[in-house]
N, C-alpha and C positions, 0 to 999 in steps of 0.2 A: 645483960643477956646470958652470958655464958653463965653465971651464980645461978639464973635461972631455971636451966636446963639440968634435969636429973642425969645420971648417969645411963641410966639403960634408953632414955631417949635420944641420949647425945649417938649412942652406938647404933642404934635401930638407922638413922639419918646415916651414918658413917658406912652404914651395910647397904646403903642406897644408890653410894658413891657410884658410876662408874669405873670399873677396873681398867684404869688406865695408870701409865707409868709417873702422870704430872700429880695424879690425886693424893698420894702418900705425900710429897715433901710440903704441898699445898696445906695439908690438914695436920702435919704433925709439926710444922714448924710454929704454928699458933701456943701451946703452952705443953708442959709437962702433963699437965692432966689428957689433953687431946690426944696426946701421943701414945700414953699409957690407954686408954679407952677404944684407938684407934685398934692399936694391936690385939686388945681381948675381943674386938669384936670381930676380926679377922678367920675367917674358915678355910680359907685357900692360900699356900704359901711356896716359893719355891725357892730355893737356897742351890749356890754353886760355892766349892768351899775347897783351895787345896788339901792335896794330901799328908797333912802335918800333924804333929802331934797337937800345936797348939788348937787345930780345930776339936779335938774331941775335950778340949777345957772351955771353950768359947761356945760353943753348940750347948749345952745343960741352961744356962744362964739366959740364952737365948730364947730357945722354945717354951720356957716358963712362962715369956711375956705372953703367949699365943696357947692360951687356953680350950680356944672353941675348934680349934681347926680339924677338917675333917679331912682336907687334903694335902696331902705332904709331897715335895716331887725335890730331891737331893742328888748333888752331881759332882763330881771331883774336878775340878778345872783342867786337872793335867792326867787323869787316870789312864787315856791309852798311852803315856807314853811310860807306863810300868803296869802293863798288863800281864806279863807273864811274872812278875814279880810274885811270889807269894807272901811276903810280909806284906802286899796290898791287901789280898782278902783277910788275913790278920785284922787289917784296920778296917776295913769295911764291917766286918761278922761286929767289933770292937763299936764303931759309929750306928749299926742298927739297936745295939743293944738298950746304945742312950736313948734312940729315936723314942724304941717302945716304953721305956721309963716313964717319957715326958708326953708323950701324945695318944695316951689309952683310949682317945674318942676317935681317931681317923678312921674312913670310911675308902679312901682310896690313898695306896701309898707308891710312889714311883722311886724307887731306891736304884741309881743308875751308878753310884759312887764309881763301885769296880766291882769285879765279882766276889759273890758272896759262896761260902760252899755248900749251904742248902741246909748243915744242919743245927744253927744256930735258928732257923725261922721256927724249926719244933718247938724248942724251950721257948721261945716267945710269943706262942699261939694265943697263951692266956692275957698277955699284955695288947694284943694287937685282934679283940674278941671281936670288933664291929666291921673289921677289914670285909671289906666287898670286894675291892680291886685289887693287883698286887703287879706291879712292872719291879724285874730286877732280875738282875745279869748274874748267872751260876757260873760255876766253875765245873768242870767233870774231876771224877765221873758223876754223872747228875743222879745225885739223889731225891725224890720226890714227893716221899709219902708225908712229909710237912706238910700236904694242900688238906691232909685226911684234915688235920686239927683245925682248918679254917672254914668252920660251918656255915659261914654267912656267904662264904667266896662265890661270885660271880663270873667275874674275868677275870683273866690272869695271864700277860705278858711274860714270857722268859729269854732273854740271852743269854746264847750257850755261847763261854768264850773257851779259848784253848788252856789255860792256866790252869795246874791240878791243884785244886785248895782243900786237900782231904787229908789229914795225916796217915798213914798205916792203921791204926786202929778204927779211925772214920770208912777207911776203904772195907776192912772186915766187917763191920756192921753193914753197908750199905750192900754188900757180897752177899751177905746173908739173909738180908732184910726186903731185900727188893723185889723179889715177885712174890713175895708170903702172901702179902695184904692186900684182900682184893676188897674194896668199897666203892659204891657208888655216889661220888659225890657230887655237887649241883652245880658243875661249872656251864656256864652259859656260852662264854666269849673265851677264845683260847689262841692265844699269838705265842707261836717258837719261832724263833730267830738263829741261823747257823748249827742247826742238827746237822748229825754227821750219822756216817753208816754204823758206826761203833757204837752209838747211844743208847746202850742199853734200856735205861729206865725210861725212854719214852713209850715201848709199847706197852708197861703198865699203865700210864697214862693214857692211852691211846683205850683200854680193854674197861676203864671206868669213867670214860668220860660218855655218857649215854644223852646227857642233855642239853649237849650243842646245838647251840644254832647260830654260832658264825665262829669263822676259822680263817687266820693270817699265818701265812706260812712266807717268811724270806731267809735269802740266800741260805737256802736247805738242801744239803748235798741228797739227803734222805728222808726218811720219815722215821727213823729208828734203825736198830739191829733186824737181823733174818724175819722175826717174828713180828714183827711190826707191821708190815701190811696188812697182814690178816686181820688182827686187832682194829688197822684205820677202817678198814672196810664195814665194819658196823658201825663205827664212828660217826661216818659220814650218813648214815640214813638221815637225820632228822636235821642236816644243816641245810642254814636258809640265806644266809651269806659266808661267803667264800673268794679272799683275797690272796691269789700268790705272785709275790715279786722275787725276782733274781732267782728261780728254781730249777730251771734249763734242767736239769738234770731227770728230773722226778717229775716233770709236768705233764706229759703223756699218760703216765700211770695214774697220776690223779685225776688230772682230766675223765679217762674212763672210768675210774672207783666212781666217780660222781655223775655220770651218763648212766651209769649203769644201778648204781643202788641210791641216788637222791633225788627224790620225786618231787621234793619239797622245796627246791633252790631258787631265789626270786632273785640274787645278786651275786656276780661276777666279775672280779677284779683281775686282770693278767697285765703283769709290768714287767721289761726287759726280760723278755726269755721264754719263748715258745718252739715248737714245731709247727708248720703249715699243717702237716696229716694228723697231726695231735690235734688242734683246732678244728679242723674241719671235720673230725671225724666224731668229737664231743658235737658240735653246733647240729648235725646232721641227723645224730643217734639220740641227744637227752630228751628225757621224758618228760622236762621239768616244766614250768611256767613262768620263764626267765623275765623278770619285769627291769632290771637294771642293768647294762653291759659297758666296762668303764676297760679300755683295750691301750696299752702305750708298746708296741712291737714297731721300731721303725724298720724292719726287714722281713716280717712272719706274717704282715696281713697285707692283703690284693683280694682284687675283687671275687675271687672267687667265694672269699669268707663270705664278705657282703653280701651275694646271692646266694649266699645257704641259710644265713641270718634273716632275710627278706621272705625264704619260703619257710622256715619253720621256727622261727623268734619273732612271729607277727606281732605281737602282744608286748614288747618292749617298750616302757613308758620312760625311760632314760635310757642314752646312747652317750660314750663319752671316747672319743677315739684322740691320741695325743701322738704327735710326731709319726706319724702314720706316713710313709714316702711311697708305696706302691697301688694305693687305691688309685683309684680314677674320678673324676665328677658322673660319668657313665655311670660307674657303680654305685654312687654316692643316690645318685636320681632314682636309680631303681628300688633303693632300698629306702628313698623317702616316700615312693611313691605307695608301698607296702605297709611304713609305718605310719602312715598321715593317720589315720583315724585314733590311735592310741600313745604317739611319739609326745611327750610334755617339754623331755630336757635334752638340749642339745647339744652337745661339744665338740669344736673342732680345735685341739692346741696345738700350733705350731704345728700345720700340716701342708704341705707341700703344694698340695691339690688347690688350697684358696690362692694362691698364688699362679699355680700354672694356669690353671682353666678360667678366662675370663667366662663371667656372668653365669658359671654352673649355679652361682650362690640363688640367683634371681629366681631359677626356674626350680630350683629346692625349696626356695620360700612357698612358693605358689602351692607346692607340694606337701609343706607342713605348718598348714593354716592353725593348727592345735597348738602350735608352742606357748609354752609358758615361758620357759630360763632356757635362755641362748647364750654359751663361752665361744669367743673366737678369741682368744687371750694368744700375745704371743706371735700373731701373723704379721707378718713386719709390714710386709710389701699390701695390707690388704688397704684399699684406697675407698676414699666418700664414696664414690657411684655405686660401685662392689656393694657395700656395707646397707645402704640407701636403696637399692633395687631390691634386695632380700627384704629389709623392714619394712616394706610398703604392704607387703601380705602378711606379716607376722603382728597381728593388732591386737593381738593376748598377752603378748609380753610384759610379766611381771619383773624380771631379773636378766639382764646383759651384762655380760665382761666384755671388755675389751682391754684388758691389762695388756701391755707392753706394743700395742698397734700402732707404731710410729708415725705411720705414715696418715694415719686420720687428720683433720682440722675441724676448725671449728664448725665448719658446714653440717657436718652429721649432729654436733649436738643437737643444732638448729631444727634438724629434719628429725631428730628422736622424737624431740618434745612435740612435733605434729603429727608422727604418726601414733606414736605408743602412748595411749592417752594412761592405760593402765601401769605403767611402769612404776616400781616402789623400789626397786635395789637398781643401780649403776655403778660398774667399777673401771674407772678411764684414772687410773695408775698407769705412770710410764707412758703415755700418749704426749709426745712432745709439741705436737702439731696442736695441739688443741688448748686454747690461751684460757685467761680466768674471768674475760669477759665474757667470753663462750658457758662456762662453767657458771656465771652470774643467768646468764639469761636463761640457760637451762633450768637452775633451780625457782628461779619466779616463775616459769611457763609448764614446770612438770607437776598435775595437781595433784597426783597421787605418790610422789616419791615421798621415801621413808630412809633411805639411806644412800648415800654416795661415800668413795672411795676413790679419791686424789689428794695431790699434792696440796700440802699444806698452803705453799706461796699463790696459788691456784684460785683459793675463795676467798675474796673480796670483804668487807666490812658487810657492804649490802647483803651478799650470799650468806654470810653467815647470821645475819639478823633474821632473815628471812628462814632459815635454818631451825633456828630458834625458836619462833613463835610457831612454825608448823612440825613440831618434833621431829626435824630429820637430820640423822645422827650421820654427821659428818667426822671419816677417819683417814686416815695418812699410812695406813701400812696394811 
């Protein structure tokens, strides 16, 4: 049979295999031919290396086996231990040069080995002419003009590190050219991490980003030097999605600019850092038609914000609250009543109110009859009675996540199979009280089920056979 199948047909079969860790040894141990064909059919590859000269010698022959790669991720296993070593930057520059020689068809590159200086990317742009997405760590000072030479680039993610990876000649070049070139490039998604107030190159970046629709800021003390905020204002006008993580020092100013200048915003995420006053002002003054709101603000979100959301953001379709300690059941019920006509996705992840206030989920479920996706993960004290009383009213659910709800038992699974007939996806990982027999019963009696996440030890032979016949995906991660 192996001899009858041509190489192209075998490769096509390999491309349709699930991308699970077990598929690689299962295929590659059959024969050398299968190993070679499997490698040549791979379009995605992730590598983790030690920062050692042997890596530079072993990488070229390895990459030569993967001619079809369109996505490549490279990470150095202990890069963080030598993050301030300038020799590590030189090592990464050399590593990147090797990648460019063997992977000219790449569309997505994640190069998080260690900080690079930025200068090598200018000289390698011809080798990476098809790149649409780059994720890379950069050393200071920020040399960013290499972005201009990647004409297809749509997504850019920069992790700015403290190490200084440019020699004196490089610094002079950076200082002489960093503000001279103004070219409007086509970036649509921009992610910046670790930006400080003395990072002058960011002002140039804001000035030339006029097509952004998604912005992510993480652990940023500023949006750049003194001129950056004026350029930033013009940059945010067309944004549709914004994510702000650990940016407490600048978040009020950023939210104010978004409220005043960004009418197109439809998705906002704020995690780990905000001020109550700044967030409340944004909610009450923004002119955008916000559709998605994701907040993880343990001590910065209270009922005043929920009431403001109910009054000013009545068209929300997705609301996600994580680790919010100060909100109450009463505030959430008022919010639920206001959002009933539009809200389709709701998440309360590790929220104290689920444990504190008995019966509030039942009332909330009655007010949110249009829900299609519900996430109650990591509410460890959530019991069967509370959950079932809510799900009775949520007949339209297609996705339910209960990961980490340790107090739930097999009773929940029996109830879900009766009340949620449209359910397609369920996550019950780390639910110690749900036993294998309940999982089997659920798989056999949930007619629309297409995906279930559960420990492999809880999947019986009968359940696995049923899942195979009904094309139900069973995952344990």
